[in-house]
C-alpha positions in Angstrom: -40.2 -33.3 87.8 -43.6 -35.0 88.1 -44.1 -37.5 85.3 -47.2 -36.9 83.1 -48.6 -40.0 81.5 -49.7 -39.4 77.9 -52.8 -41.0 76.6 -54.3 -41.8 73.2 -52.7 -42.0 69.8 -49.3 -40.2 69.2 -48.4 -40.3 65.5 -44.9 -40.9 64.2 -45.0 -38.5 61.3 -43.3 -39.0 58.0 -40.8 -36.2 57.1 -42.1 -34.6 53.9 -39.6 -34.3 51.0 -39.8 -32.7 47.6 -39.0 -34.9 44.5 -35.5 -33.4 44.7 -35.0 -34.9 48.1 -35.0 -31.6 49.9 -37.2 -31.0 53.0 -40.8 -29.9 52.2 -41.6 -28.2 55.5 -44.4 -26.1 54.0 -47.0 -28.9 54.5 -46.3 -29.5 58.2 -49.0 -27.1 59.4 -51.7 -28.9 57.4 -50.1 -32.3 58.5 -50.6 -31.2 62.1 -54.1 -30.1 61.4 -54.9 -33.4 59.8 -53.6 -35.3 62.8 -55.5 -33.1 65.2 -58.8 -33.5 63.3 -58.4 -37.3 63.3 -58.1 -37.3 67.1 -54.3 -37.8 67.4 -52.9 -36.2 70.5 -49.3 -35.7 69.6 -46.4 -36.3 67.2 -43.1 -38.2 67.7 -41.0 -36.5 65.0 -37.7 -37.5 63.3 -37.9 -41.1 64.5 -37.8 -44.3 62.4 -40.8 -43.3 60.4 -39.6 -39.7 60.2 -36.2 -40.8 58.8 -34.3 -39.1 61.5 -31.2 -41.3 60.9 -31.2 -40.2 57.2 -31.2 -36.5 58.0 -28.4 -34.1 59.0 -28.4 -32.4 62.3 -29.3 -29.1 60.5 -32.3 -30.8 58.8 -33.6 -32.3 62.1 -33.4 -28.8 63.6 -35.4 -27.5 60.7 -38.1 -30.2 61.2 -38.2 -29.5 64.9 -38.7 -25.8 64.2 -41.5 -26.4 61.7 -43.4 -28.6 64.1 -42.8 -26.2 66.9 -44.2 -23.3 64.8 -47.2 -25.4 63.7 -48.2 -26.5 67.2 -47.1 -23.6 69.5 -50.7 -22.5 70.0 -51.8 -25.9 71.1 -50.3 -27.1 74.4 -52.5 -30.2 74.4 -50.8 -31.5 71.3 -47.5 -33.0 72.5 -44.5 -33.0 70.1 -41.6 -35.2 71.0 -38.4 -34.9 69.2 -36.3 -38.0 68.5 -32.6 -37.1 68.9 -30.8 -40.1 67.5 -28.3 -42.3 69.3 -24.9 -42.6 67.6 -23.5 -39.1 68.5 -24.2 -37.9 72.0 -22.8 -34.5 71.0 -25.4 -34.1 68.2 -28.2 -35.4 70.5 -27.4 -32.8 73.2 -27.4 -30.0 70.6 -30.7 -31.1 69.1 -32.2 -31.5 72.6 -31.3 -27.9 73.4 -32.8 -26.8 70.1 -36.1 -28.7 70.8 -36.3 -27.0 74.1 -35.8 -23.6 72.4 -38.6 -24.4 70.0 -41.0 -25.2 72.8 -41.4 -28.9 72.1 -42.8 -31.1 74.9 -40.2 -33.8 75.2 -37.1 -35.4 73.7 -36.3 -39.1 73.0 -33.1 -41.0 72.7 -32.2 -44.5 71.6 -29.2 -46.7 72.3 -26.0 -46.0 70.4 -26.1 -48.6 67.7 -22.6 -48.5 66.2 -20.5 -48.4 69.3 -23.0 -50.1 71.5 -23.2 -49.7 75.3 -21.7 -52.7 77.1 -24.4 -53.0 79.7 -27.5 -51.3 81.0 -25.5 -49.0 83.3 -23.6 -47.6 80.3 -26.9 -47.0 78.5 -28.3 -45.2 81.6 -25.2 -43.0 81.7 -25.8 -42.0 78.1 -29.4 -41.1 79.0 -28.3 -39.0 81.9 -25.8 -37.1 79.8 -28.5 -36.0 77.5 -31.2 -35.5 80.2 -28.9 -33.2 82.1 -28.8 -30.8 79.1 -32.6 -30.2 79.3 -33.6 -30.9 83.0 -37.0 -29.2 82.6 -38.0 -31.5 79.6 -39.2 -35.1 79.8 -36.8 -37.6 78.3 -38.1 -40.8 76.9 -35.9 -43.8 76.0 -36.8 -45.3 72.6 -36.5 -49.0 72.9 -36.4 -50.6 69.4 -33.9 -53.5 69.5 -34.9 -54.7 66.0 -33.1 -51.7 64.6 -30.5 -50.8 67.2 -29.4 -54.3 68.1 -29.4 -53.3 71.8 -31.9 -55.5 73.6 -31.4 -54.9 77.3 -34.3 -55.6 79.6 -36.1 -52.3 80.1 -37.0 -53.0 83.7 -33.3 -53.0 84.4 -33.0 -49.6 82.7 -35.7 -48.2 84.9 -33.9 -49.6 87.9 -30.7 -47.9 86.7 -32.2 -44.5 86.1 -34.4 -44.4 89.2 -33.3 -41.6 91.6 -30.5 -40.6 89.1 -32.4 -38.9 86.2 -35.3 -36.8 87.6 -36.6 -35.9 84.1 -36.5 -39.5 82.8 -40.2 -39.8 81.9 -40.6 -43.2 80.4 -40.0 -45.5 77.4 -41.3 -45.6 73.9 -41.5 -49.4 73.9 -41.3 -50.8 70.3 -40.7 -54.5 71.1 -42.8 -57.6 71.7 -41.6 -58.6 75.2 -44.9 -58.3 77.0 -43.4 -59.8 80.2 -40.8 -56.9 80.4 -43.4 -54.3 79.3 -45.8 -55.3 82.1 -43.0 -55.2 84.7 -42.1 -51.7 83.5 -45.7 -50.6 83.7 -45.9 -51.7 87.3 -42.4 -50.5 88.4 -42.6 -48.1 91.4 -46.4 -48.4 91.3 -46.7 -47.2 87.7 -44.4 -44.2 88.0 -43.1 -44.2 84.4 -44.9 -43.5 81.2 -44.7 -46.6 78.9 -45.8 -45.7 75.4 -46.6 -48.7 73.3 -44.9 -48.8 69.9 -46.2 -51.9 68.0 -49.5 -50.9 66.2 -50.2 -54.5 65.2 -50.2 -55.6 68.9 -52.1 -52.7 70.4 -54.9 -54.8 71.8 -52.5 -57.0 73.8 -50.8 -53.9 75.2 -54.2 -52.4 76.2 -55.0 -55.6 78.2 -51.7 -55.1 80.2 -52.6 -51.5 80.9 -51.2 -49.3 78.1 -52.8 -45.9 77.9 -50.7 -44.2 75.2 -49.2 -45.4 72.0 -46.8 -44.1 69.3 -47.2 -45.4 65.8 -46.7 -44.8 62.1 -50.1 -46.2 61.0 -51.9 -43.7 63.2 -51.0 -41.1 60.5 -53.3 -42.7 57.9 -55.6 -45.0 59.9 -56.3 -43.2 63.2 -60.1 -44.0 63.1 -59.4 -47.7 63.1 -57.4 -47.5 66.3 -60.0 -45.2 67.9 -62.5 -47.9 67.2 -60.3 -50.6 68.6 -59.7 -48.6 71.8 -63.3 -47.7 72.2 -64.4 -51.4 71.7 -61.9 -52.5 74.3 -63.0 -49.9 76.8 -66.6 -51.0 76.6 -65.5 -54.7 76.9 -66.6 -55.6 73.4 -63.6 -57.8 72.8 -64.9 -59.4 69.6 -65.1 -56.0 67.9 -61.7 -55.0 69.4 -60.2 -58.2 67.9 -61.8 -57.5 64.6 -60.4 -54.0 64.5 -56.9 -55.4 65.4 -57.2 -57.8 62.6 -58.0 -54.9 60.2 -54.8 -53.3 61.5 -52.8 -56.5 60.9 -54.2 -56.9 57.4 -53.2 -53.3 56.6 -49.7 -53.6 58.1 -49.1 -56.8 56.1 -49.0 -54.6 53.1 -46.0 -52.8 54.4 -44.1 -56.0 54.2 -45.6 -57.0 50.9 -44.5 -53.8 49.2 -41.0 -53.4 50.7 -41.2 -52.1 54.2 -41.3 -48.7 55.8 -41.5 -46.6 52.5 -45.0 -48.1 51.9 -46.2 -45.8 54.6 -45.8 -42.8 52.4 -47.9 -44.6 49.7 -50.6 -44.9 52.4 -50.3 -41.2 52.9 -50.7 -40.5 49.2 -53.8 -42.7 49.3 -55.4 -40.3 51.8 -54.3 -37.3 49.8 -51.2 -36.0 51.7 -48.1 -36.4 49.5 -44.9 -36.6 51.7 -42.7 -37.6 48.8 -40.3 -40.6 48.9 -38.0 -42.1 51.4 -34.3 -41.4 51.1 -31.7 -44.0 50.2 -31.0 -46.7 51.2 -34.7 -47.3 51.7 -36.4 -48.7 48.5 -39.5 -46.9 47.2 -42.3 -48.4 45.1 -42.2 -48.4 41.4 -45.3 -47.5 39.3 -46.2 -51.1 38.8 -46.2 -51.8 42.5 -48.3 -48.6 43.1 -51.0 -50.0 40.8 -51.1 -53.3 42.7 -51.0 -51.5 46.0 -54.0 -49.5 45.1 -55.9 -52.7 44.3 -54.9 -54.1 47.7 -56.2 -51.0 49.4 -59.6 -51.6 47.9 -59.4 -55.3 48.9 -58.9 -54.4 52.6 -61.5 -51.6 52.4 -59.0 -49.0 53.5 -61.3 -46.1 52.8 -63.7 -47.3 55.5 -61.3 -46.5 58.3 -58.5 -44.3 56.9 -57.7 -40.9 58.4 -59.7 -38.0 56.9 -58.0 -35.5 54.6 -58.3 -32.8 53.4 -59.3 -31.3 56.7 -62.6 -29.5 57.3 -62.7 -25.7 56.9 -63.3 -25.0 60.6 -60.1 -26.8 61.8 
């Protein structure tokens, strides 16, 4: 399989829930249309932002079907399905379902309860899943801050080379720029290395990143387009200023409790995805009032994603 290198912004969508906690799949078509209108080129579904680890296998299949139905007419919009990591059996079943629904690629992370003892064991896990869908690209999802599995990714590429033909690359959500650059340059740039830290995008662009997966692309895509465009025209001062805007925005995630704050950002642009499931803590009403004031302070409306979408989308 030839490896296609993705470019641009790939959003990690939030999974929409009703107040009851049930899936709200009805808004996914307009969610896709919103991303498309804001220049996003794909979606990495059911990952960390999408609460994949908080959903049942049945629910993840339903989310995959909904995104497949919404995007089936648009081959340029690449949907990647995160499979999980703790149960290889579930991962293989979900991979086959993603293939059935016509999604572009699947992604797998390290088992994080019974952890692989070494990078060869991790490569063996990747191969077991990749062999189920040999005609689909498989991306490894490197996020050691959550999995606790921090192997050097260059070593993983060396382990899978010539053993997993459909291993396409890595969603690299870590700050090891030395390892990232070595992965980018491995076998003359053979593998697709998607950057996964929105707050460090400029540094990754300098090293050669072309594609990125991020949660903040959902609600602030214009900011990152401005950052990338400034970098491409060698206007580094503007690129730094846009990255600082990104950092100021992302600091609010920490200030208000973490990942669930992302859904408050979505509500701010007008697309209500509900709350996060337990054990993640959601904002109370007092915090929402303070959050709204902070959005004004960072001038969020100047660079947020546009929603509702225009009538001709």
